[in-house]
C-alpha angles and dihedrals in degrees: 000000000000121000124182111223120192092221106040102020118225115016116195120207126196116229088260093052091046091052093051090046089062094056112120092237093054093045090053086069090072088078098049117085116227095223102033113218095357088110087077087069103023107037092198092062095098095110115126144224086254092061091046092050091056091048092050091052091051094048090048086058090050091052091050092046090054092047089052091049089055089055102261114143110242112172122206095247091056091048091052092052093048095046092046090051092047091052095051099032093110097039091113094061116125124203112291086000101168089049095049097038111028101027104031098024091217092136136021117266118280092241096062115118094243092057091048092050093055089058095044098046115089095330131132089252092051092052092050093048090049092050089059095043091248105111100093099039092045091047089050094047094052097040097044095242124144118260129164092235097050123079124189092250091055091057092046093056086066109024120022129084109290100025143127091286093055095041090055100046093046092055095037097047092046091050097049094042089053092233090134097216123141141174121222119259088230086087089080090062093061097064117107136169109237126168088353090301131112108240142161114249106230097163135052119189089350091302120117114247102228091194092056091046092051093049094048090049090051089056092051092048091050091049090052093046094051091047090051097041103033119008095045099027104142095234090053090048092049093049090047092050091052093050090047091052089055093047091046087060092050090050090054088053094051111282109148129207089240091058088069095054092092096035132107126199092271092053092055093048089049091052090053093048092048097048118124088223111084094215096069089044092052092048094051093047094048093050092045091052094037092240093145134174116252135233105266097165129017132184115193140154133300088031088055116051121219093259093051091046091052090052092050090049092048090051104039113015128097137001091300088068098041094112093048092046091049093048090054090046090052092047093051091045092053093047092046093044093240133144124254109281093027090102120052126175115208114193115162128198115254107271126214129226094232094177092077086067093069112137113249135173116256130207093274093055095255130118127255137161110268094242090054094054110115096223120124090209090063094054086107090070091059091043090054091050089054093047090049091056089051091063087081113121135181110208131193105196125201139153109286096250090057096048101094093051092041091053091056092043093051090048088056094045099042097031095228129099117239117268090216127056110186125195096262090186087068089057097216145056122255113264 
C-alpha cells in the first residue's frame, strides 16, 4: 500500500501494516487532533493522531534502514514487530488526551499498561495482531515487559527519548503550525546499536563529532520551541483548562475513563454540550466559539523561586488537590460576584525535558545520558532543560472584565504579585 503524506511524502506499507491500519481502534485516531486545542491559535493544527501514527511507522523504518546500512543485523521479523508497534503506539489516546491526562490529571496517561491492555484485549486490533503472530511481542514492546523476540533497542526505536515518535511529531507539528522549523535528516545516520541499546553516536575514535552534536542540539532546540509556541501556548492552555473543567464535572457525575476509549474529539464535545449540568455545556460552547476566559493572574519563574513553585504544585496541582483547587475557585468567584466556572485555577505539575536523557556514546566508548556527558560544548543541553522547566505557569482565569479585581484579590490570597500585567483596557490577551 502507498500513502501520500504531506510531511514525509510517499509512505509504503507492507500487507501486514496495511491490515493493522484498518483496525477500528487505529481508524478512530482519525478523529483525534494531535495537538488538542492548538487549532485555536494555529488554524493548520488539525492534523491527527492517525497521521502521526503513520509518520512514526515510516520514521521507524528509516531508523532501521540506516542501522542496516551501518552494518547492524536487523532481521525482518524484528522489523515487523517494531513497525507494528510504531503504528499503534498512540492507539490508547483519548480525545484531548494531553489536556485531560497531563495537564488536568483527570485520567492516567495513555501509555500506562492498563490503558494499553484495554485496546489489546478482545478488540479488532488485537485479533489482527494475533493473526500475524504479533500480539504478544508488540504488547511486550509497548508495555516494557520481557519477551524473547523483543530487544531493548527495538523498544527504544518507538518509545524512548529521541525516537521515531519524537522525530515525527517535531516535524509534523512544526509543519502544520506553520512555524517553519526543521531538523536535518542527517540525524538518522547517527543512530547505532551499542550494548543492545539504541544510542546516538557522538564520538568517533574518542573525538567528539561536532556535526552529530549540532544536529542533536537542533532537535532539543526544536522541542523547546514547539513546547513554548504550541504545546504550552497560553490560549491552548486556557481552552484546555475550560474543557477539563467541564469533563471534571462529568466525571463527578459518573463518566468513566473507559467511556472515552471509543470516542473522538467530536464525541467528547457532544457529551459536554448534551450534559444536564449547564457548566459542561457552557465550557463546550465557549471553546467552540473561542469565547475564552483570560489570564487574570499568573505566577511564573523567575518571579516564583523553585521552593515556592514546589509549594504551589503540592497545594494546587493534580487530582489529589481537586477539592482544594475547587474551594479556592469558589471563594474567588463569590468575592468577585461571578458564576460557577467563571474562575478556573490551572496549576500544572513540573514537567521534565526528557529528551536530554537520550543515550549517547562517550569518549571511552560507553553509553551515558546526554545531560550527564561531561563536555563543555554540550552545556546548552542542560541550559535548555532548565529553560524548559521555567515554562511552568500557574494561571487564574476569569472573564476579561473581572481580571483587574481578580488580580488584586489573588495577590491578597496567595501573597505574591502577578508575574503578568496585561493591558486590561484592551479587554483580551494577545493570541
